[in-house]
C-alpha positions in Angstrom: -12.3 4.2 5.3 -12.9 0.6 6.4 -9.5 -0.2 8.0 -8.8 -0.6 11.7 -6.2 1.6 13.3 -4.1 -1.5 13.7 -4.3 -2.3 10.0 -3.3 1.2 9.1 -0.3 1.1 11.4 0.8 -2.3 10.1 0.5 -1.2 6.4 2.3 2.1 7.1 5.2 0.5 9.1 5.6 -2.3 6.6 5.8 0.2 3.7 8.4 2.3 5.5 10.5 -0.8 6.3 10.5 -1.9 2.6 10.4 1.3 0.6 12.0 3.9 3.0 10.8 7.1 4.6 9.8 8.8 1.4 7.0 6.3 0.7 3.4 7.4 0.5 0.6 4.8 0.8 -2.9 5.5 -0.5 -6.0 3.3 -0.1 -8.5 3.1 -3.0 -11.3 0.9 -4.1 -14.2 -0.4 -2.1 -12.5 0.0 1.3 -12.8 3.8 1.0 -16.6 3.4 1.1 -17.8 3.2 4.7 -21.2 1.7 3.6 -19.8 -1.3 1.8 -18.8 -4.6 3.4 -15.9 -6.9 2.7 -13.5 -6.4 -0.2 -9.8 -6.5 -0.6 -7.4 -3.8 0.4 -6.2 -1.8 -2.7 -3.0 0.1 -2.1 -1.2 2.6 -4.2 2.5 3.0 -3.3 4.3 6.2 -4.3 8.0 6.6 -3.9 10.9 8.9 -5.1 12.9 5.9 -6.3 13.6 5.6 -10.0 12.7 1.9 -10.1 11.1 -0.5 -7.6 12.1 -4.1 -8.2 9.5 -6.9 -8.3 11.3 -8.7 -5.5 11.0 -5.7 -3.3 7.2 -5.4 -4.0 6.7 -9.2 -3.4 8.6 -9.1 -0.1 6.4 -6.2 1.0 3.3 -8.2 0.2 4.6 -11.3 1.9 5.4 -9.4 5.1 2.1 -7.5 5.0 0.1 -10.7 4.4 1.6 -12.2 7.6 0.0 -9.4 9.6 -3.1 -8.5 7.6 -5.4 -11.5 6.7 -7.3 -9.7 3.9 -6.4 -10.0 0.3 -4.2 -7.1 -0.8 -3.8 -5.5 -4.3 -0.7 -3.3 -4.9 -0.1 -0.7 -7.5 3.1 1.3 -7.6 3.7 4.6 -9.2 6.8 6.7 -9.2 6.3 10.3 -7.9 8.2 11.5 -11.0 5.6 10.0 -13.3 2.7 11.4 -11.2 3.7 15.0 -11.6 1.1 17.2 -13.2 1.6 18.7 -16.6 
């Protein structure tokens, strides 16, 4: 994983502040490959909430962007939808 400990901490804390304690944040994309360089930060947010409002996601990205200077992509999935079948 090509994120610093500080970036991980900032992402985790910002997610908890915006989405609550039941949030799970997953990194995917090029940043998971230690041999690549550059690239944006692709995040998957999972939560128990029935619905996550656009405003809530945008405020998360705005606050995160103040602390992390890399471009960030965000995908949100509800845990309910991710259950196996």
